[in-house]
C-alpha angles and dihedrals in degrees: 000000000000117000117238116263111263118212113250106272120230121246102259115076100221089076099046103066108153093354095134107062119195119190115224092222097063122095120286089244091056091048092052093044093052095040096049114108116063094074092052090051087056096040094060091067086063091061103049123130091267090068091049091061097056097039091049093051091044094049093045097048102037106017112219094337093108097043089107091062089060090050096046093045091051093051090052089049088052091053093050095045089052087054092051094046088048090054093050096048097040102042100028088230130105119228092266093052092046092048090051091053096044102047140055127242098282093047091048095051093045093051093044093051093048092047091052091047087054092052092046091047090050091047090051089056088050091047090051093042095051094042088055089047089054090049093050096045102032105025096236121143115263092246090060090042087057090052089049089058089067086073091067087081084074088062092056089044087054091056095055107123095017123125119263089239088060089056091048092049089053091052092047090051087051092053090045090054091052091049092049092050093052097043089053091047091051089051090053092046104028114196130217098270092194087059091045091056089048090053089063089068109092114245141114126261116257094239134049095009093172091059091044091055094049090048092047090052088048090055091053095046089050096048106055111059117199094208090056088067090059090043097050095047090056106038094048087066089068086081126069128178114207130194099027117164091218094038135281096267093051092048091048094046090056091056092044091060090056094046092044096046094046097044097048093042084058088052091049089051090052094049090043088049091054091050092041091049090051089048095051099038099040116012092045090052094048096258099130098153101072104127106156141046098247092051091050088051094052094047098045093063098069089039102049102005135248096298090065092048091052092050089048090054096045091048087052091050089048090050094054096043099048089050088056090067097048093043091056092049092047090050093053090050093052095043090048095045097045105029098025084227120142119193132161113281094241089058089051087050092052090050092050099040091045090055093049095045098060099057093038092052094044089048094052095042095048100039097028131236091299091070096068092096092050090049093049091055090049089053089055091048089053089048094051092053090059097051099084090052087062096038096052097060090037094057091043094050097049093048091051111098089195087063102032101029108194092354097067114128116259127242098266089054092048089052092052091045094054091043091055088047088054093047095047092046091050089045090053092053091049090049091051090049091047094048093045090047 
């Protein structure tokens, strides 16, 4: 049986709830094909330039020894994203709307401000990453590259009126670009795969353990993005399974699990590939002091040739541009949920990019092009500080039967969620102490 034609959905998610209908009676492959998309929109946030900075330094300094941290952080991210998707599907509210309903004026304002800070911090990383990519590929100074990133608002403007599926397809193409670039680079600089496998076993390097701890905490802080919890709880509502024997929400949640796991495992593989590439290209050749993206680009050319360096620059540009789209959607979700304000997505993009351009440009002009790596790390520290402010209302909401009805999480999941909250909050404090020290 053919599904009815659904009108093309506009770009912003607040207007596309339930716009992609999936009939329960169709084949499982058809369900998965029609459902795929929300997970990849979320996954792109786990591959932004901020992740590059920590993964490159970790791979250069410790080889593959911290690969297990990437894997464990990714599993924690999958767990939290599943909770966010569950909230959106079972309650019909995204995390911003649920928080607005649950908390008083002070709580609403506090969460809105921290959510906006997380988006700006992430966008600063995107600005710096794209500016650096322009410098590496076109030879322009980083300051001019930052100015050029303002033009990506035209990309968002060009997507006005496009269907949400088209936006998802563009993001998927950019993810594919990154994957191709890193697979090709790993072919040019093949790692020791036995050592890679050993890197998946938890443990601390035998040398410089304090630096290893700080870097490991940096990887955690760079991996789990707070605004992605708001984003996922919203965009997952664009799908709706109808005619399910066990209920529409139950059927849709089953597809969410597959979409989220597949998408974030792809993100984990990309992040792992960055660390592995740094380990094989730099650590294995004795270059253990590579601690920023530009330095990595310059050093990879004599090691693997100009082709690898070009692929490196293209992957960096794809990373920054894809995050632009998801950051815009997340900003719209947060503004709509907390402030009940709806504006065109390109206007939202102008606001976010304008707030990110100023600190990025001041930082580069003040500290010089060589400070990009340091600024990226600080943007991740700022992001990590915001995560507990998103986790707290998320865990409380998905545990509340008045909000979730029969789909509230059980006691074992609640214990796991609060334990993760405690670990991440403690990790943030250790990260701050490590950076400050």
